[in-house]
C-alpha positions in Angstrom: 2.2 -0.4 -41.6 -0.4 -2.4 -39.9 -3.5 -1.1 -38.5 -4.0 -0.6 -34.8 -6.2 -3.6 -33.4 -9.9 -2.6 -34.2 -11.1 -3.8 -31.1 -8.8 -1.4 -29.2 -9.6 1.4 -31.3 -13.6 0.7 -30.1 -12.7 1.4 -26.7 -13.8 4.8 -25.1 -10.3 6.3 -25.5 -11.0 9.8 -25.9 -14.1 10.0 -23.6 -12.2 8.7 -20.8 -9.2 11.1 -21.1 -11.2 14.0 -21.4 -13.5 13.2 -18.3 -10.0 12.5 -16.3 -8.1 15.2 -17.6 -11.2 17.9 -17.0 -11.4 16.4 -13.5 -7.6 16.9 -12.7 -7.8 20.5 -14.0 -10.9 21.4 -11.8 -9.1 20.1 -9.0 -6.2 22.2 -9.5 -3.6 20.0 -11.2 -0.8 22.4 -13.2 -0.3 19.1 -15.5 -2.1 15.9 -15.8 -1.8 12.6 -18.3 -3.7 9.8 -18.9 -3.0 6.3 -20.3 -5.4 3.7 -21.5 -3.2 0.5 -21.9 -4.1 -3.0 -23.3 -1.3 -5.5 -23.0 -1.9 -9.2 -24.7 0.8 -11.8 -24.2 1.1 -15.2 -25.2 4.0 -17.7 -24.1 4.1 -21.4 -25.5 6.9 -24.0 -24.0 8.1 -27.3 -25.5 10.1 -29.8 -24.0 11.4 -32.6 -26.1 8.8 -31.7 -28.9 5.9 -32.1 -26.3 3.9 -29.1 -25.1 4.3 -28.1 -21.5 2.5 -24.9 -21.5 0.6 -22.3 -23.2 -0.3 -19.4 -21.5 -2.4 -16.4 -22.7 -2.8 -12.9 -20.5 -4.4 -9.5 -20.9 -3.6 -6.5 -18.8 -6.4 -3.8 -19.5 -6.6 -0.5 -17.7 -6.3 3.2 -17.3 -3.9 5.7 -15.4 -3.9 9.2 -14.5 -0.7 10.9 -13.4 -0.9 14.7 -12.2 1.2 17.4 -11.3 -0.6 19.1 -8.0 1.2 22.0 -6.1 4.6 21.0 -7.6 4.2 17.3 -6.3 3.6 14.0 -8.6 0.5 11.9 -7.9 -0.6 8.7 -9.6 -3.6 6.5 -9.5 -5.0 3.6 -11.8 -8.2 1.7 -12.4 -9.6 -1.1 -14.6 -13.4 -0.1 -15.1 -13.5 2.0 -18.7 -16.2 4.3 -17.8 -16.2 8.0 -17.3 -17.1 7.9 -13.7 -13.9 5.4 -13.2 -11.8 8.0 -15.2 -13.0 10.8 -13.0 -12.5 8.7 -9.9 -8.9 8.1 -10.6 -8.0 11.6 -11.6 -9.3 12.4 -7.9 -7.1 9.7 -6.3 -4.2 11.0 -8.3 -4.5 14.5 -7.0 -5.5 13.1 -3.6 -2.2 11.2 -3.6 -0.4 14.4 -4.7 -1.8 16.1 -2.0 -0.9 13.5 0.8 2.8 13.4 -0.6 3.3 17.3 -0.6 4.4 17.7 2.9 7.4 15.2 2.3 8.4 16.4 -1.4 11.6 18.4 -1.3 11.5 19.5 -4.7 9.0 21.2 -6.9 8.2 19.0 -10.2 8.6 20.8 -13.4 8.9 19.3 -16.8 11.0 19.9 -19.8 9.1 21.5 -22.8 8.0 19.3 -25.6 6.0 20.0 -28.9 2.4 19.1 -29.0 1.2 16.0 -30.9 -2.5 16.2 -31.8 -4.1 12.7 -32.1 -1.3 11.0 -34.0 -1.2 7.3 -34.7 2.1 5.2 -34.6 2.5 1.3 -35.0 5.7 -0.7 -34.9 7.3 -2.3 -37.9 6.3 -5.8 -38.1 4.1 -8.0 -40.4 2.2 -10.6 -38.7 0.8 -10.2 -35.5 1.9 -13.3 -33.5 -1.6 -13.3 -31.7 -3.3 -13.6 -34.8 -1.9 -16.8 -35.7 -3.6 -20.0 -34.8 -2.0 -21.3 -31.7 -2.1 -25.0 -33.3 0.0 -23.4 -36.4 2.5 -21.7 -33.7 2.7 -25.4 -31.7 3.4 -27.2 -35.1 6.1 -24.7 -36.0 8.0 -25.2 -32.8 7.4 -29.0 -32.8 9.1 -28.8 -35.9 12.3 -26.9 -34.8 12.0 -29.2 -31.7 12.1 -32.4 -33.5 14.8 -31.3 -36.1 17.3 -30.9 -33.3 16.1 -33.8 -31.0 16.4 -36.3 -34.1 20.4 -35.3 -34.4 23.2 -37.5 -33.1 24.5 -36.1 -29.6 21.3 -34.2 -28.6 19.5 -35.5 -25.5 17.0 -33.0 -24.7 15.5 -29.7 -26.5 13.7 -26.7 -24.9 11.7 -24.6 -27.1 10.1 -21.4 -26.0 8.7 -18.3 -27.7 6.9 -15.0 -25.9 4.5 -12.6 -28.0 3.5 -9.5 -26.8 1.1 -7.0 -28.5 0.9 -3.6 -26.6 -1.7 -0.9 -27.3 -1.8 2.6 -25.6 -3.9 5.5 -26.1 -2.2 9.1 -24.3 -3.4 12.3 -23.7 -2.2 15.2 -21.6 -3.4 18.9 -20.6 -1.0 20.2 -22.7 -3.0 18.9 -25.8 -0.8 16.1 -27.1 -2.4 12.6 -27.8 -1.3 9.5 -29.6 -2.5 6.1 -30.0 0.3 3.6 -30.2 0.7 -0.2 -31.0 3.9 -2.2 -30.6 4.3 -5.9 -31.2 7.6 -8.0 -30.1 8.2 -11.8 -30.2 11.1 -13.6 -28.1 12.1 -17.1 -29.2 14.5 -19.3 -27.5 15.7 -22.7 -28.6 18.4 -24.8 -26.9 19.8 -28.2 -27.1 21.3 -30.0 -24.6 23.9 -33.1 -24.7 24.4 -35.4 -21.6 27.5 -37.8 -21.4 25.9 -40.9 -19.7 29.3 -42.1 -18.7 30.4 -39.1 -16.9 27.1 -37.2 -16.1 28.6 -34.2 -17.6 26.3 -32.1 -19.9 26.2 -28.9 -21.6 23.9 -26.8 -24.0 23.8 -24.9 -27.1 21.0 -22.2 -27.8 20.1 -20.1 -30.6 21.7 -16.8 -31.0 18.3 -15.3 -32.3 17.6 -12.3 -30.1 14.0 -11.0 -29.2 12.8 -8.5 -32.0 10.3 -5.8 -32.5 8.8 -8.3 -35.2 5.9 -10.0 -35.5 5.6 -14.2 -36.5 7.3 -13.5 -39.7 10.5 -13.6 -37.6 9.9 -17.3 -36.8 9.6 -18.1 -40.6 12.7 -16.8 -41.8 12.5 -12.9 -41.8 15.3 -11.4 -39.9 16.8 -14.4 -39.1 18.0 -18.1 -40.9 16.6 -20.6 -38.6 17.1 -23.4 -41.0 20.5 -22.8 -41.2 21.1 -22.4 -37.4 19.2 -25.2 -36.6 21.2 -27.4 -39.0 24.3 -26.4 -37.3 23.4 -26.4 -33.6 24.0 -30.2 -33.0 27.4 -30.3 -34.3 28.4 -27.0 -32.4 27.1 -28.6 -29.2 29.1 -32.0 -30.0 32.4 -29.7 -30.5 31.8 -27.9 -27.3 31.4 -31.1 -25.2 34.4 -32.3 -26.4 36.4 -29.0 -26.2 39.5 -28.6 -24.1 39.0 -26.4 -21.2 40.7 -23.0 -21.4 43.8 -21.8 -19.7 42.9 -18.8 -17.6 44.8 -15.8 -18.6 45.2 -12.7 -20.6 44.1 -12.7 -24.4 43.2 -10.6 -27.2 38.9 -11.0 -27.8 37.1 -10.8 -31.0 33.4 -10.5 -29.6 30.6 -11.4 -31.6 27.2 -9.0 -31.6 25.5 -11.8 -30.4 27.5 -11.6 -27.1 28.3 -8.2 -27.0 25.0 -6.7 -27.0 24.6 -7.8 -23.1 28.0 -6.4 -22.0 26.5 -3.0 -23.7 23.5 -3.7 -21.9 24.8 -4.0 -18.5 27.9 -1.5 -18.5 26.6 1.3 -20.7 23.0 1.1 -21.2 22.2 1.0 -17.4 25.4 3.1 -16.4 24.0 5.9 -18.5 20.3 6.0 -17.1 20.5 9.3 -15.4 18.2 8.1 -12.4 20.8 5.7 -11.5 23.6 7.8 -12.0 21.6 10.6 -9.5 20.9 7.8 -6.9 17.3 7.2 -7.2 17.7 3.5 -8.2 20.0 2.4 -5.5 17.6 0.0 -3.9 16.5 -2.2 -6.7 19.9 -2.8 -8.8 22.4 -0.3 -8.0 23.5 3.2 -9.1 26.1 4.2 -11.7 30.0 5.0 -11.7 29.3 7.4 -14.7 28.0 10.3 -12.5 26.7 13.6 -13.6 29.9 15.4 -12.8 31.7 13.2 -15.2 29.5 14.5 -18.1 31.8 15.4 -21.1 35.1 14.4 -18.9 35.0 10.7 -18.4 36.9 8.7 -21.0 34.8 5.8 -21.4 36.3 3.6 -23.9 38.9 4.1 -26.7 38.5 7.3 -29.2 36.8 4.6 -31.7 33.8 4.1 -29.4 30.5 5.7 -30.4 27.4 4.7 -28.7 24.0 6.1 -29.3 20.7 6.2 -27.4 17.7 5.4 -29.9 14.0 5.4 -29.7 13.6 5.2 -33.4 15.6 1.9 -34.7 13.1 -0.5 -36.9 12.4 -3.6 -35.2 14.0 -2.2 -32.0 12.3 -3.5 -28.8 12.5 -0.1 -27.0 11.4 1.8 -30.2 8.2 4.1 -30.0 6.6 6.7 -31.5 6.2 8.6 -28.4 7.1 7.6 -24.9 4.8 7.5 -21.6 5.1 11.2 -21.3 4.5 12.5 -24.6 7.9 12.8 -26.2 8.6 11.9 -29.6 11.4 9.1 -30.3 14.6 10.3 -31.2 18.3 9.3 -31.3 21.5 11.1 -29.2 25.1 10.3 -28.6 25.8 8.6 -25.0 29.8 8.1 -25.8 31.2 10.0 -28.6 35.0 9.3 -29.2 35.1 7.3 -26.2 34.1 10.5 -23.9 30.6 10.1 -22.0 28.5 13.0 -23.6 24.7 12.2 -22.6 22.6 10.3 -20.7 18.9 8.8 -20.9 16.5 11.1 -19.4 12.7 11.8 -18.8 11.0 15.2 -19.0 11.7 16.0 -15.0 15.2 14.8 -15.1 15.8 17.1 -18.3 14.3 20.1 -16.8 16.3 19.7 -13.5 19.6 19.2 -15.1 19.3 21.0 -18.3 22.3 23.1 -17.7 24.4 20.3 -17.2 23.0 18.2 -19.7 23.5 21.1 -22.4 19.5 20.5 -23.7 16.2 21.6 -22.6 14.4 18.6 -23.9 13.8 15.0 -22.9 14.9 12.3 -25.1 11.9 10.4 -24.8 12.8 7.5 -22.1 9.9 7.2 -19.9 7.9 4.1 -19.7 5.7 1.9 -17.4 5.0 -1.5 -18.3 1.4 -1.6 -17.1 -1.4 1.1 -16.7 -1.0 -0.1 -12.8 2.8 1.5 -12.9 3.9 5.0 -12.9 6.4 6.0 -15.8 9.8 5.8 -14.8 13.1 6.3 -16.8 13.7 3.4 -18.9 16.5 2.2 -21.4 16.5 3.2 -25.0 17.5 1.3 -27.6 21.6 1.8 -26.6 24.0 0.4 -29.6 27.5 0.7 -30.2 27.8 2.2 -34.0 29.9 0.2 -36.7 33.0 1.7 -38.6 31.3 2.8 -41.9 34.1 1.2 -43.8 35.4 -1.3 -41.3 36.4 -4.6 -41.3 34.4 -8.0 -41.7 34.4 -10.3 -38.3 36.9 -12.4 -40.4 39.3 -9.6 -41.0 39.2 -8.8 -37.0 40.2 -12.5 -36.5 42.9 -12.3 -38.6 44.6 -9.7 -36.6 45.1 -11.8 -33.5 47.8 -14.2 -32.8 46.6 -15.6 -29.6 43.0 -14.8 -28.6 39.6 -15.9 -28.2 36.4 -15.6 -30.6 33.3 -15.3 -28.3 29.7 -16.1 -29.8 26.3 -15.9 -28.5 25.3 -14.9 -24.7 24.7 -16.7 -21.5 25.6 -16.1 -18.0 26.6 -12.5 -16.9 27.5 -10.7 -13.3 28.2 -7.1 -12.8 28.5 -5.0 -9.6 25.9 -2.5 -8.3 28.0 0.6 -9.9 28.1 -1.0 -13.4 31.8 -1.2 -12.9 33.4 -4.5 -12.1 31.8 -7.6 -14.7 32.1 -11.1 -15.9 30.6 -12.3 -18.7 30.4 -15.9 -20.1 28.9 -17.0 -23.9 27.6 -19.8 -25.8 30.6 -20.9 -28.1 34.2 -19.8 -27.4 36.8 -20.4 -30.2 40.6 -20.5 -29.9 42.2 -18.0 -32.3 45.9 -19.0 -33.6 47.9 -16.8 -35.6 44.5 -15.4 -37.0 42.8 -18.6 -37.5 39.9 -20.2 -35.5 41.4 -23.0 -33.8 38.4 -25.0 -32.3 36.3 -24.4 -29.4 37.2 -23.9 -25.8 35.0 -24.5 -22.6 34.9 -23.0 -19.3 35.5 -19.2 -20.7 34.4 -15.9 -18.9 35.8 -12.4 -19.6 36.6 -10.2 -16.8 37.2 -6.4 -16.5 36.1 -3.1 -15.1 33.8 -1.1 -17.7 36.3 1.8 -18.7 39.4 -0.9 -19.1 37.3 -3.1 -21.0 36.1 -0.5 -23.4 39.3 1.2 -23.1 40.8 -1.8 -24.8 38.8 -1.6 -28.0 41.2 -1.5 -30.8 38.7 -1.9 -33.9 35.1 -2.3 -34.4 33.5 -4.1 -37.6 31.8 -2.7 -40.6 28.0 -2.3 -41.1 28.2 -5.8 -42.5 28.9 -7.5 -39.1 25.8 -5.1 -37.1 23.2 -7.2 -35.4 20.4 -6.2 -33.2 20.3 -8.2 -29.9 18.4 -7.6 -26.9 16.2 -8.7 -24.0 12.4 -8.8 -23.3 12.7 -8.8 -19.4 15.0 -6.0 -18.2 14.0 -5.2 -14.5 13.8 -2.1 -12.7 12.1 -0.2 -9.9 10.1 -0.9 -7.0 7.4 -2.1 -7.2 9.3 -4.2 -10.4 8.7 -3.1 -13.8 9.8 -5.4 -16.8 11.0 -3.5 -20.0 12.2 -4.9 -23.5 15.1 -3.4 -25.0 17.3 -4.1 -28.1 21.4 -3.2 -28.6 22.6 -3.0 -32.0 26.7 -3.5 -32.2 29.2 -4.8 -34.7 31.9 -7.1 -34.0 34.9 -5.8 -32.1 38.6 -6.6 -31.1 39.5 -6.2 -27.7 43.3 -6.3 -26.6 44.4 -7.9 -23.5 41.4 -8.9 -21.7 41.2 -11.2 -18.7 40.0 -14.4 -19.2 38.7 -17.0 -16.0 38.4 -20.6 -16.1 34.9 -20.9 -14.8 35.2 -24.4 -13.4 38.1 -23.5 -11.6 36.7 -20.4 -10.3 33.9 -22.5 -8.8 36.3 -24.7 -7.3 35.4 -28.0 -9.2 
């Protein structure tokens, strides 16, 4: 396990926390928590092997959240002194006092064991921010050159984002921890342009962002050499492919595409704050309301979806969340039935009788010290069949269908129910065999119809972690990184749209 960055450890973590928490107690807070957080990030972008931008950023500050007279109060600051920590604690208490007259619910938190001065570091080998920038640009330029020099490739876009997130947390119950998470998000895209017709298309890498370090760009966790060699051929075939005939097809969906459908139709839908209506303004609520727990037939009986804050290399993996709750795994959908939600300590306490558990599952997170923790998505994953088939075996079961690889655009309604998704590559399946690429494909369904049509899931050998660095939520907006693992899966009788026809072209 790598060490926590020494420069972060030299910050006066314990002194600042002690001053803030003591002042909150003195002012009558029944609960208080302190965060010292430093987020260092870098983004490098190339266009046709030419550096376009290289940006560094650092967000460093402290935050205090309290419960005073049954009401939340929150404040943040940037000066790392005990005087500032005391001032921020006072402001947090004052915010609770000001808010008390309009608070209709007394805030209580689900219990959690005390964790005393623990350290947790995510699973990675090389901190990307420790690699010389010239070396990173050289590798990205090499990736770009390989594609740009291939026949049929007109332009290449290469981008990588890297984040090192260090956090110290302490609360009035006695919990304290220091945590460091590293994540990386590469993007590689080749573009072809037909000079005669003006038609163009693109083919992007299917490599997802990951809770890994720079080793991810040099072959650990993804075979870049193989994919870069294949992208030009995939792109050329896509440019020449026939347009899809709209209709009903059986689908075999690769995990490089299916992760996004999981994110939108299961991950967001099982966030309890959405189901309770708290998130309505920004991006909608959820059809999977609390009264449907243990009743809603979410999908077919083979459907098993977990929430997980412990998966190795997961983007939402933590030792402890921003309320001092240890990372854990639990069921969201079991045997096709909705059986759980993603919750924080307050929602767990208020709804413990319905949820059947008195404990949070550790889903509180703030994307910086300047933001209050909110309920955020865990690593939500569709589990494989332990003895399940390969992707090729799933394809062999289809007479007339489509095999879908890679994510691209998507759309879903404010209830997380009606949706459509596209992808990077679409292959016609004829009599159990791949029969060339198709263009202009989107699959459309309602959430329960789609997951209800799932006939088979692949085995562990087909399982891949997908995900995103930039899931948006809340007002003011916060960004979260999240992973979704899944196997390949077979769906029967799904509606396919022709996107060109739908656009009226």
